[in-house]
BAFI-3210 file (N, C-alpha, C; in Angstrom, 3 decimals, decimal comma, padded with zeros to 6 digits):
// residues 284
n [1|2|3|4|5|6|7|8|9|10|11|12|13|14|15|16|17|18|19|20|21|22|23|24|25|26|27|28|29|30|31|32|33|34|35|36|37|38|39|40|41|42|43|44|45|46|47|48|49|50|51|52|53|54|55|56|57|58|59|60|61|62|63|64|65|66|67|68|69|70|71|72|73|74|75|76|77|78|79|80|81|82|83|84|85|86|87|88|89|90|91|92|93|94|95|96|97|98|99|100|101|102|103|104|105|106|107|108|109|110|111|112|113|114|115|116|117|118|119|120|121|122|123|124|125|126|127|128|129|130|131|132|133|134|135|136|137|138|139|140|141|142|143|144|145|146|147|148|149|150|151|152|153|154|155|156|157|158|159|160|161|162|163|164|165|166|167|168|169|170|171|172|173|174|175|176|177|178|179|180|181|182|183|184|185|186|187|188|189|190|191|192|193|194|195|196|197|198|199|200|201|202|203|204|205|206|207|208|209|210|211|212|213|214|215|216|217|218|219|220|221|222|223|224|225|226|227|228|229|230|231|232|233|234|235|236|237|238|239|240|241|242|243|244|245|246|247|248|249|250|251|252|253|254|255|256|257|258|259|260|261|262|263|264|265|266|267|268|269|270|271|272|273|274|275|276|277|278|279|280|281|282|283|284]
n.u [-195,991|-193,777|-192,906|-193,827|-192,057|-192,738|-193,014|-191,655|-188,763|-185,308|-182,334|-178,858|-175,784|-172,484|-168,873|-166,771|-166,455|-167,232|-167,670|-170,425|-171,237|-169,951|-171,028|-173,851|-174,757|-176,374|-178,777|-179,458|-179,816|-181,984|-184,151|-184,277|-184,889|-187,439|-188,977|-188,555|-187,331|-184,027|-181,441|-178,111|-175,598|-172,353|-169,511|-166,842|-164,395|-162,593|-159,803|-157,430|-157,219|-155,882|-154,361|-155,174|-154,758|-152,129|-151,532|-152,761|-151,472|-150,377|-152,422|-152,567|-152,522|-149,973|-148,698|-149,878|-152,224|-154,933|-156,902|-159,400|-161,263|-161,282|-162,453|-164,975|-166,046|-165,959|-167,829|-170,156|-170,485|-170,830|-173,238|-174,936|-174,934|-176,265|-178,722|-179,338|-180,237|-180,055|-177,500|-175,123|-172,508|-171,372|-170,772|-167,379|-165,418|-162,286|-160,850|-159,833|-157,809|-156,082|-156,196|-153,711|-152,063|-150,360|-152,160|-154,477|-154,376|-154,786|-156,428|-158,627|-159,839|-162,381|-162,595|-161,679|-163,598|-166,146|-168,630|-171,445|-171,684|-171,231|-173,247|-175,507|-175,454|-176,196|-178,707|-180,118|-180,352|-181,804|-184,224|-185,067|-185,235|-186,722|-186,508|-187,735|-186,208|-182,955|-179,627|-176,471|-173,120|-171,971|-171,077|-168,299|-167,668|-167,590|-164,883|-163,132|-162,043|-161,418|-163,106|-165,338|-166,266|-166,844|-168,812|-170,848|-171,320|-172,144|-174,428|-176,131|-176,314|-177,469|-179,944|-181,058|-181,187|-182,819|-186,048|-187,631|-188,800|-187,158|-188,184|-187,042|-183,799|-180,854|-177,834|-174,965|-173,893|-172,054|-172,447|-170,610|-170,576|-170,663|-168,302|-166,489|-166,840|-165,921|-163,237|-162,291|-162,663|-160,856|-158,455|-158,403|-158,108|-155,590|-154,907|-154,460|-156,530|-158,065|-156,197|-155,819|-156,228|-157,981|-161,197|-162,275|-160,658|-161,443|-163,003|-165,478|-166,904|-169,709|-171,614|-174,342|-176,596|-176,644|-177,598|-180,384|-181,726|-181,936|-181,341|-182,230|-180,969|-180,331|-181,145|-180,061|-177,347|-175,720|-175,872|-174,640|-172,053|-171,235|-171,188|-169,155|-167,002|-166,886|-165,635|-162,789|-160,214|-160,127|-161,086|-159,817|-160,015|-158,833|-158,583|-159,213|-162,011|-163,334|-162,258|-163,528|-166,067|-165,554|-164,903|-166,935|-169,245|-171,484|-173,584|-172,657|-172,494|-175,084|-176,541|-177,203|-176,577|-178,015|-178,310|-181,008|-181,579|-183,258|-186,743|-189,267|-188,764|-190,132|-192,465|-192,315|-190,522|-187,503|-186,482|-184,806|-185,731|-185,173|-185,743|-186,925|-187,305|-186,610|-188,531|-190,635|-193,304|-193,150|-194,713|-196,229]
n.v [064,745|062,399|059,174|056,203|053,315|051,227|047,858|046,834|044,867|044,798|043,344|043,461|042,330|042,311|042,507|043,460|045,457|048,818|048,714|048,677|051,254|052,969|052,080|051,912|053,546|055,926|055,054|052,992|054,503|056,143|054,312|052,981|055,091|055,686|053,579|050,952|047,602|047,130|045,000|044,162|042,056|041,150|039,747|039,264|040,423|042,196|041,934|042,161|044,713|047,968|050,124|053,320|055,129|056,393|056,111|053,769|051,762|049,425|047,596|046,251|043,355|042,477|043,113|043,257|042,032|042,781|044,143|043,277|042,965|045,688|046,868|045,815|047,409|049,883|049,383|049,017|051,622|053,000|051,905|052,817|055,522|055,417|054,500|051,816|048,876|046,130|044,247|041,878|039,387|037,009|034,174|033,257|034,002|034,841|037,841|037,789|039,097|040,433|038,957|036,537|037,157|036,268|035,961|035,174|032,498|031,233|028,742|029,547|031,731|033,741|033,484|030,899|029,252|026,724|027,085|026,352|025,625|028,043|029,571|028,365|029,281|031,909|031,459|030,701|033,154|034,593|033,178|033,681|036,541|037,135|038,823|041,278|042,448|042,191|043,283|043,349|042,747|042,947|040,435|040,585|041,555|044,296|045,455|043,358|042,247|039,325|038,703|040,273|039,210|036,629|037,227|038,086|035,642|033,985|035,342|035,220|032,457|031,685|032,905|031,276|028,810|029,217|028,790|030,961|033,403|035,948|039,036|041,146|041,653|043,454|044,721|046,559|049,443|051,834|054,515|055,362|058,093|059,323|058,400|059,553|062,270|062,242|061,571|063,876|065,673|064,681|065,123|067,901|068,170|067,329|064,649|061,152|059,240|057,306|056,045|055,904|057,433|056,494|055,706|053,300|051,431|051,126|048,918|049,022|051,023|051,536|051,229|053,425|051,946|049,857|050,866|050,641|051,758|054,509|055,797|058,599|059,980|062,314|063,699|062,267|062,370|063,495|061,601|059,463|060,496|060,702|058,006|057,165|058,502|057,069|054,730|054,902|053,762|052,990|054,960|057,938|061,150|063,231|062,182|060,725|060,188|062,128|064,287|064,120|064,897|067,550|068,616|067,965|068,392|067,562|066,060|064,070|061,791|061,237|060,134|056,926|054,040|051,329|048,016|046,214|042,842|040,784|040,572|043,021|046,032|048,926|051,654|054,367|056,327|058,141|061,098|059,966|057,467|055,641|053,522|054,879|053,977|051,359|049,623|049,585|047,957|045,783|043,318|043,247]
n.w [246,141|247,539|246,333|248,053|249,083|250,645|251,493|249,335|248,488|248,302|247,238|247,416|246,089|246,784|246,424|248,169|251,187|250,649|247,891|247,570|248,299|246,474|244,020|244,409|246,459|246,665|245,556|247,371|249,707|248,972|248,463|250,903|252,647|251,857|252,604|251,600|252,118|252,338|251,659|252,140|250,940|251,521|250,123|250,863|253,280|252,374|252,791|251,357|250,459|249,577|251,958|252,648|254,627|256,287|259,052|259,661|258,357|259,260|259,300|256,927|254,729|254,278|256,575|259,697|259,040|259,587|258,337|257,440|259,763|260,447|258,222|258,423|260,438|259,156|257,145|258,655|259,650|257,253|256,317|258,263|257,638|255,212|255,935|255,979|257,450|257,364|256,792|255,727|255,890|253,504|254,599|255,472|253,637|252,208|250,896|247,545|246,220|243,305|239,972|239,297|241,416|244,497|246,771|245,444|245,038|247,423|249,407|250,901|249,799|248,225|245,436|244,937|245,989|245,794|243,354|243,459|246,122|247,459|246,294|247,361|249,962|249,567|248,506|250,778|252,067|250,159|250,168|252,712|252,834|250,555|248,139|245,834|243,944|242,613|242,762|241,263|239,950|236,479|233,990|233,869|236,259|236,425|236,355|236,239|238,572|240,457|242,671|242,207|239,820|240,733|242,622|240,923|239,526|241,627|242,563|240,308|239,925|242,359|242,088|240,223|241,532|243,711|245,213|245,477|243,338|241,863|240,714|239,206|237,937|238,159|236,725|237,695|235,919|233,908|231,759|228,762|228,239|230,734|231,884|230,109|230,658|233,257|232,835|231,586|233,677|235,528|234,213|234,301|236,999|237,287|237,590|236,843|237,007|235,625|234,093|231,340|228,102|226,328|226,020|225,282|226,389|228,932|230,918|232,302|231,159|229,345|226,291|225,526|224,978|226,749|229,066|230,764|232,811|234,971|238,060|239,678|242,301|243,598|245,838|247,858|247,882|249,865|251,920|250,636|250,290|252,954|253,581|251,861|253,022|255,364|254,609|255,039|254,815|252,217|250,487|249,803|251,266|249,935|247,478|244,140|243,890|245,414|244,157|241,714|242,507|243,175|240,700|238,923|240,233|242,897|241,969|240,327|241,807|242,400|240,336|239,355|237,480|235,601|234,181|233,085|233,416|233,979|233,897|232,990|231,243|232,396|232,516|234,923|232,445|231,656|229,788|227,956|227,546|229,526|232,330|235,415|237,928|240,028|240,996|239,264|237,677|239,361|241,266|244,432]
ca.u [-195,781|-192,757|-193,431|-193,466|-191,633|-193,062|-193,429|-190,685|-187,548|-184,197|-181,124|-177,635|-174,684|-171,227|-167,660|-165,995|-166,945|-167,070|-168,243|-171,848|-171,412|-169,518|-171,929|-175,296|-175,027|-177,514|-179,962|-179,778|-180,334|-183,303|-185,186|-184,403|-185,559|-188,844|-189,728|-188,202|-186,364|-182,800|-180,515|-176,799|-174,738|-170,971|-168,959|-165,572|-164,134|-161,637|-158,528|-156,287|-157,304|-154,815|-154,681|-154,861|-154,510|-150,785|-151,513|-153,341|-150,787|-150,084|-153,559|-152,453|-152,291|-148,522|-148,172|-150,602|-153,371|-156,117|-157,744|-160,763|-162,088|-161,433|-163,407|-166,310|-166,485|-166,219|-169,086|-171,224|-170,671|-171,361|-174,645|-175,666|-175,093|-177,233|-180,007|-179,550|-180,072|-179,851|-176,316|-174,574|-171,418|-171,701|-169,769|-166,101|-164,489|-161,266|-160,585|-158,990|-156,778|-156,211|-155,782|-152,283|-151,313|-150,240|-153,385|-155,523|-154,227|-155,075|-157,643|-159,744|-160,336|-163,694|-162,436|-161,421|-164,721|-167,041|-169,712|-172,752|-171,641|-171,409|-174,567|-176,531|-175,479|-176,989|-180,090|-180,736|-180,704|-182,879|-185,496|-185,471|-185,577|-187,685|-186,396|-188,362|-185,203|-181,565|-178,624|-175,103|-172,244|-172,111|-170,325|-166,868|-167,523|-167,304|-163,532|-162,319|-161,554|-162,003|-164,206|-166,510|-166,758|-167,428|-170,071|-171,823|-171,651|-172,885|-175,757|-176,947|-176,577|-178,422|-181,269|-181,569|-181,406|-183,809|-187,471|-188,215|-188,558|-186,847|-188,882|-186,160|-182,377|-180,090|-176,378|-174,420|-173,208|-171,802|-172,346|-169,373|-170,671|-170,333|-166,871|-165,764|-166,871|-165,033|-161,858|-161,966|-162,573|-159,615|-157,364|-158,409|-157,625|-154,183|-154,696|-154,668|-157,263|-158,542|-155,030|-155,772|-157,006|-158,865|-162,343|-162,543|-159,820|-162,012|-163,978|-166,797|-167,573|-170,603|-172,419|-175,615|-177,625|-176,662|-178,216|-181,845|-182,332|-181,180|-181,952|-181,840|-181,054|-179,552|-181,536|-179,376|-175,905|-175,049|-175,753|-173,619|-170,745|-170,905|-170,845|-167,828|-166,034|-166,780|-164,678|-161,615|-158,993|-160,226|-161,452|-159,132|-160,758|-158,173|-158,342|-159,917|-163,469|-163,776|-161,873|-164,629|-167,143|-165,150|-164,799|-168,157|-170,400|-171,890|-174,590|-172,023|-172,739|-176,517|-177,089|-176,661|-177,031|-178,233|-178,797|-182,021|-181,306|-184,443|-187,923|-189,667|-188,525|-191,484|-192,603|-191,992|-189,269|-187,010|-186,533|-183,990|-186,353|-184,650|-186,534|-186,507|-187,685|-186,330|-189,709|-191,711|-193,745|-192,987|-195,929|-195,978]
ca.v [063,743|061,440|057,813|055,277|051,990|050,267|046,562|046,359|044,308|044,894|042,646|043,789|041,398|042,990|041,735|043,978|046,706|050,061|048,534|049,007|052,702|053,573|051,709|051,972|054,216|056,850|054,219|052,333|055,503|056,585|053,300|052,727|056,230|055,728|052,455|049,615|046,830|047,001|044,035|044,090|040,905|041,405|038,398|039,175|041,571|043,096|041,862|042,475|046,087|048,917|050,984|054,685|055,946|056,009|055,714|052,427|050,912|048,120|046,688|045,607|041,907|042,259|043,395|042,564|041,355|043,109|045,057|042,750|043,434|047,143|047,197|045,510|048,605|050,896|049,042|049,310|053,071|053,408|051,520|053,744|056,757|055,185|054,091|050,386|048,162|044,693|043,966|040,596|038,799|035,696|033,252|033,811|033,914|035,880|038,632|037,002|039,860|040,487|037,783|036,348|037,470|035,144|035,709|034,586|031,043|030,674|027,907|030,131|032,959|033,654|033,036|029,463|028,510|026,040|028,002|025,947|025,662|029,439|030,019|027,859|030,194|033,061|030,987|030,770|034,559|034,946|032,580|034,381|037,944|037,152|040,109|041,476|043,013|041,843|044,127|042,846|043,174|042,264|039,190|040,814|042,163|045,707|045,730|042,153|041,704|037,985|038,674|040,871|038,200|035,535|037,723|038,008|034,242|033,470|035,960|034,702|031,038|031,599|033,281|030,102|027,706|029,552|028,585|032,293|033,989|037,380|039,576|041,972|041,599|044,540|044,775|047,911|049,863|053,271|054,819|055,984|059,554|059,717|058,148|060,564|063,512|062,034|061,628|065,293|066,296|064,246|065,851|069,258|068,078|066,950|063,256|060,162|058,216|056,228|055,343|055,876|058,449|055,779|055,218|051,913|050,563|051,081|047,829|049,298|052,068|050,812|051,997|053,889|050,928|048,955|051,542|050,552|052,337|055,552|056,242|059,952|060,023|063,481|064,101|061,416|062,447|063,766|060,317|058,674|061,062|060,294|056,583|057,073|058,921|055,995|053,741|055,772|053,083|052,693|056,140|059,070|062,409|064,078|061,309|060,971|060,182|063,433|065,227|064,097|065,720|068,950|069,070|067,711|068,656|066,401|065,253|062,926|060,622|061,053|059,352|055,566|053,445|049,886|047,227|045,242|041,565|039,943|041,398|043,909|047,468|049,433|053,071|055,618|056,476|059,511|061,633|059,104|056,153|054,758|053,394|055,773|053,372|049,926|048,832|049,680|046,666|044,721|043,011|042,903]
ca.w [247,194|247,162|246,301|249,115|248,634|251,702|250,966|248,347|249,068|247,362|247,686|246,689|246,330|246,469|246,697|249,301|251,749|249,875|246,549|247,603|248,386|245,210|242,933|244,670|247,719|246,594|245,337|248,634|250,645|248,509|248,672|252,337|253,278|251,471|253,141|251,107|252,884|251,552|252,254|251,498|251,207|251,123|249,989|251,598|254,143|251,720|253,509|250,493|249,980|249,892|253,097|252,237|255,816|256,740|260,456|259,768|257,384|259,870|259,095|255,619|254,744|254,276|257,910|260,761|258,419|260,383|257,582|257,355|260,878|260,405|257,164|258,947|261,153|258,140|256,487|259,610|259,673|255,950|256,251|259,128|256,866|254,133|256,492|255,690|258,721|257,131|255,983|256,166|255,124|252,956|255,103|255,921|252,524|252,220|249,700|246,645|245,534|241,849|239,210|239,124|242,619|245,433|247,547|244,612|245,048|248,739|249,357|251,645|249,176|247,590|244,055|244,891|246,571|244,861|242,995|243,968|247,584|247,873|245,840|248,282|251,109|249,165|248,367|252,113|252,321|249,227|250,586|253,932|252,560|249,451|247,447|244,535|243,049|242,910|242,103|241,381|238,857|235,198|233,883|234,098|237,564|236,262|235,855|236,149|239,839|240,613|243,637|241,558|238,883|241,515|243,196|239,821|239,274|242,778|242,592|239,221|240,178|243,460|241,584|239,508|242,456|244,732|244,907|245,408|242,032|241,872|239,550|238,377|238,250|237,546|236,845|237,703|234,697|233,779|230,332|228,291|228,314|232,101|232,055|229,324|231,432|234,395|232,357|231,387|235,001|236,158|233,554|234,851|238,381|237,234|237,959|235,788|237,735|234,757|233,590|229,888|227,400|225,403|226,791|224,906|227,211|230,277|230,774|232,873|230,372|228,438|225,342|226,091|224,778|227,894|230,206|230,698|234,004|235,666|239,304|240,053|243,764|244,014|247,191|248,826|247,668|251,143|252,612|249,934|250,601|254,317|253,522|251,250|254,040|256,355|254,080|254,996|254,379|250,788|249,705|250,414|251,181|248,935|246,337|242,883|243,990|245,869|243,105|240,751|243,066|243,092|239,315|238,174|241,078|243,688|241,277|239,687|242,645|242,589|239,231|239,346|236,226|235,675|233,049|233,484|232,753|234,181|234,112|231,904|231,353|232,634|232,859|234,228|231,724|231,534|228,424|227,097|227,471|230,557|233,554|236,492|239,208|240,047|241,391|238,270|237,168|240,363|242,027|245,830]
c.u [-194,785|-193,288|-192,939|-193,081|-191,844|-193,576|-192,488|-189,411|-186,464|-182,976|-179,957|-176,547|-173,401|-170,036|-166,963|-166,721|-166,410|-167,637|-169,699|-172,081|-171,063|-170,541|-173,380|-175,678|-176,243|-178,818|-180,404|-180,409|-181,739|-184,380|-185,371|-185,176|-187,044|-189,570|-189,391|-187,282|-185,170|-181,850|-179,229|-176,091|-173,356|-170,214|-167,614|-165,424|-163,048|-160,259|-157,324|-156,315|-156,094|-155,271|-154,220|-154,610|-153,149|-150,739|-152,050|-152,643|-150,469|-151,209|-153,419|-152,126|-150,805|-147,890|-148,979|-151,837|-154,640|-157,085|-159,193|-161,653|-162,299|-162,462|-164,832|-166,881|-166,804|-167,560|-170,272|-171,524|-171,255|-172,843|-175,503|-175,924|-176,151|-178,610|-180,349|-179,247|-179,789|-178,655|-175,581|-173,353|-171,818|-170,629|-168,509|-165,038|-163,533|-161,206|-159,558|-157,823|-156,987|-155,730|-154,252|-151,446|-151,283|-151,505|-154,471|-155,497|-154,503|-156,372|-158,853|-160,328|-161,632|-163,595|-162,307|-162,591|-165,596|-168,295|-171,043|-172,801|-171,898|-172,799|-175,659|-176,587|-176,327|-178,458|-180,813|-181,180|-181,857|-184,217|-185,977|-186,004|-186,689|-187,661|-187,175|-187,315|-183,824|-180,658|-177,253|-174,281|-172,602|-171,142|-168,818|-166,636|-167,186|-165,935|-162,590|-161,746|-162,208|-163,157|-165,476|-167,126|-167,459|-168,748|-171,183|-172,279|-172,504|-174,301|-176,662|-177,281|-177,597|-179,827|-181,909|-181,966|-182,545|-185,227|-188,210|-187,828|-188,366|-187,399|-187,984|-184,728|-181,672|-178,597|-175,949|-173,756|-172,959|-171,652|-171,056|-169,415|-170,286|-168,844|-166,052|-165,721|-165,945|-163,573|-161,412|-161,797|-161,274|-158,404|-157,245|-157,873|-156,165|-153,902|-155,020|-155,400|-157,646|-157,412|-154,907|-156,570|-158,027|-160,016|-162,671|-161,680|-160,352|-163,164|-165,375|-167,526|-168,396|-171,282|-173,765|-176,700|-177,716|-177,391|-179,730|-182,507|-181,390|-181,960|-181,371|-182,060|-180,250|-179,928|-180,761|-177,862|-175,164|-174,856|-174,676|-172,224|-170,310|-170,502|-169,476|-166,747|-165,839|-165,789|-163,307|-160,344|-158,968|-160,484|-160,859|-159,920|-160,141|-157,871|-159,256|-161,435|-163,994|-163,341|-162,935|-165,770|-166,819|-165,227|-166,073|-169,414|-170,840|-172,887|-173,982|-172,279|-174,225|-177,199|-176,409|-177,366|-177,056|-178,606|-179,783|-181,798|-182,386|-185,609|-188,156|-189,319|-189,881|-191,457|-192,737|-190,600|-188,820|-187,012|-185,703|-184,530|-185,839|-185,618|-186,015|-186,866|-187,440|-187,574|-190,811|-192,023|-193,641|-194,300|-195,542|-197,290]
c.v [062,687|060,020|057,003|053,929|050,945|048,973|045,995|045,895|044,232|044,232|043,055|042,809|042,055|042,186|042,144|045,160|047,890|049,946|048,981|050,515|053,372|053,313|052,102|052,783|055,117|056,090|053,564|053,309|055,941|055,559|052,985|053,847|056,251|054,412|051,077|048,922|046,582|046,081|044,009|042,815|041,223|040,082|038,203|040,420|042,481|043,107|042,288|043,910|046,914|049,802|052,400|055,631|055,541|055,508|054,302|051,422|049,525|047,115|045,850|044,126|041,575|042,535|042,606|041,812|041,533|044,023|044,576|043,204|044,942|047,549|046,786|046,735|049,717|050,643|049,345|050,807|053,583|053,076|052,402|055,056|056,613|054,780|052,645|049,587|046,671|044,507|042,784|040,248|037,398|034,703|033,975|033,675|035,106|036,577|037,899|037,776|039,814|039,195|037,735|036,677|036,259|034,899|034,999|033,063|030,408|029,856|028,532|031,381|032,694|033,078|031,526|028,622|027,892|026,882|027,594|025,956|027,080|029,931|029,555|028,687|031,421|032,678|031,065|032,190|034,989|034,410|033,145|035,777|038,064|038,499|040,137|041,846|042,593|042,766|043,516|043,366|042,477|041,085|039,365|041,503|043,636|045,959|044,528|041,623|040,342|037,920|039,283|039,877|037,073|035,975|037,695|036,562|033,666|034,036|035,370|033,221|030,881|031,952|032,136|028,987|027,962|029,237|029,930|032,936|035,504|037,989|040,397|041,839|042,688|044,316|046,239|048,215|051,363|053,577|055,557|057,503|060,057|059,522|059,202|061,899|063,408|062,104|063,067|066,001|065,917|064,919|067,258|069,276|067,657|065,535|062,345|058,964|057,037|055,483|055,276|057,045|057,823|055,154|053,766|050,922|050,424|050,076|048,156|050,435|051,393|051,760|052,331|052,827|049,954|049,563|051,509|051,417|053,364|055,962|057,606|060,092|061,204|063,982|063,339|061,395|062,674|062,473|059,457|059,191|060,693|058,828|056,383|057,460|057,841|054,925|054,394|055,064|052,879|053,918|057,361|060,356|063,361|063,290|061,581|060,976|061,548|064,529|065,269|064,983|067,194|069,478|068,877|068,070|067,385|065,509|064,063|061,650|060,342|060,279|057,989|054,764|051,919|049,311|046,195|043,950|040,520|040,855|042,346|045,355|048,175|050,906|053,221|055,616|057,926|059,929|060,822|057,678|055,156|054,698|054,376|055,243|051,863|049,089|048,842|048,293|045,522|044,556|042,646|042,485]
c.w [246,714|247,297|247,493|248,505|249,726|251,058|249,928|249,050|247,991|247,979|246,800|247,075|245,849|246,963|247,983|249,929|250,938|248,467|246,509|247,587|247,078|244,112|243,178|245,887|247,704|246,386|246,639|249,616|250,263|248,858|250,150|253,022|252,988|251,738|252,639|252,096|251,977|252,303|251,449|251,928|250,656|251,186|250,686|252,463|253,592|252,350|252,673|249,966|250,362|251,047|252,780|253,408|256,385|258,177|260,673|258,854|257,930|259,669|257,830|255,743|254,771|255,633|258,962|260,270|259,254|259,642|257,531|258,502|260,881|259,356|257,541|259,667|260,167|257,448|257,390|259,624|258,359|255,843|257,158|258,382|255,786|254,653|256,227|256,945|258,541|256,205|256,592|255,328|254,690|253,398|255,538|254,831|252,552|250,864|248,838|246,057|244,031|241,199|239,112|240,337|243,550|246,248|246,759|244,624|246,406|248,704|250,038|250,990|248,422|246,182|243,953|245,401|245,485|244,622|243,616|245,489|248,091|247,487|246,794|249,574|250,792|248,970|249,710|252,435|251,420|249,721|251,921|253,617|251,523|248,699|246,141|243,478|243,541|242,108|242,339|240,200|237,551|235,143|234,024|235,444|237,509|235,678|235,957|237,441|240,068|241,603|243,063|240,578|239,641|242,162|242,154|239,613|240,395|242,806|241,515|239,431|241,298|243,005|240,808|240,471|243,443|244,268|244,851|244,078|242,144|240,585|238,624|238,874|237,456|237,739|236,858|236,367|234,748|232,289|229,983|228,425|229,705|232,365|231,312|230,067|232,640|234,001|232,151|232,727|235,695|235,523|234,118|236,275|238,447|237,674|236,786|236,375|236,854|234,056|232,085|229,328|226,462|226,192|226,466|225,680|228,634|230,275|231,287|232,176|229,275|227,458|225,972|225,978|225,942|229,087|230,030|231,760|234,618|236,908|239,656|241,557|244,302|245,402|248,259|248,621|248,989|251,928|251,965|250,248|252,013|254,354|252,890|252,248|255,100|255,920|253,935|254,542|252,871|249,917|250,399|250,218|250,160|247,661|245,160|242,980|244,427|244,905|242,012|241,226|242,938|241,665|238,499|238,955|241,771|242,967|240,539|240,481|242,829|241,489|239,217|238,256|236,314|234,311|233,584|232,705|233,023|234,519|232,951|232,225|231,350|232,994|234,374|233,596|231,768|230,069|227,444|227,021|228,486|231,742|234,596|237,874|239,130|240,284|240,346|237,716|238,144|241,143|243,457|246,505]
res [m|k|q|s|y|v|g|y|r|i|l|l|v|h|a|h|p|d|d|e|t|i|n|n|g|a|t|m|a|l|y|a|a|r|g|a|k|v|t|l|v|t|c|t|r|g|e|e|g|e|v|l|v|p|a|l|s|n|l|a|s|s|q|d|d|l|l|g|p|h|r|e|i|e|l|e|n|a|m|r|a|l|g|v|v|d|h|r|f|l|g|k|f|r|d|s|g|m|m|g|t|e|p|n|n|r|p|d|v|f|w|q|a|d|l|d|t|v|a|k|l|l|v|e|i|i|e|e|v|q|p|h|i|l|i|t|y|d|e|i|g|g|y|g|h|p|d|h|i|k|a|h|l|v|a|m|r|a|s|e|l|s|t|w|q|i|q|k|i|y|w|n|t|i|p|k|s|v|i|a|a|g|m|e|a|m|k|e|a|g|t|d|f|f|g|t|d|d|i|n|e|i|p|f|a|k|d|e|s|f|v|t|t|l|i|d|a|n|d|f|v|a|a|k|m|e|a|m|k|a|h|a|t|q|i|a|l|d|g|p|f|f|a|l|s|d|n|m|g|l|q|v|w|g|h|e|y|y|t|l|v|r|g|e|k|t|a|p|f|d|s|n|g|r|e|s|d|l|t|s|g|v|a|i]
***
């Protein structure tokens, strides 16, 4: 009999539409399908993203600047695929673009917003939803994008400011062994997706010691793939993400890895001593 998660509440804080699906899509689908209340907060609408659909190139910020509203629709469709009904934007902050770019200096971008002011917006959501579990990025935002870093800072600051005590906080992570396998798969596919042959140059590739938790959600890979397809302007069907699936098997998307930074690591454990359930040890 599959475990029920009725009564558990999970909050995810992400920077742009599509980040949630790539990092946590299978996890979200699993817990939502088994009764947990899953809430997604997205901090920007991803206005500065690259448009991978030629027919929609006019949406780009350098042209009609309509990508944000389009990505709202993509996110809605992705959440429908994952079975997540509670998803919100954190105010109206604009995508900050990469460090050192012109958009990064705009006064309305997420990166430039006052930390405590933004954190208090998230506190309101935390105190409404009362999540038992929070999922966000690590201190470098995975790979250094300013919006990812700011989402991490806002999530952690809000967890401090809120009167509601979140029992477990997780940061997304990916072990070096998985990245190494992906690098080999990309070589076989004839692409240089990772941009380097040195795994130590990839900021989001972590030593195994950082992986406290592995969620095996292979039963929900199909939902994750549908959600990825929904983010069509950002994830190309003939691009590297789907090439990974072709070369490593769909299970590459069914295993999602985490670092527990608040709360106790609690059984059940897998054969490598990693937690296999985000809710383990959580009191409801």
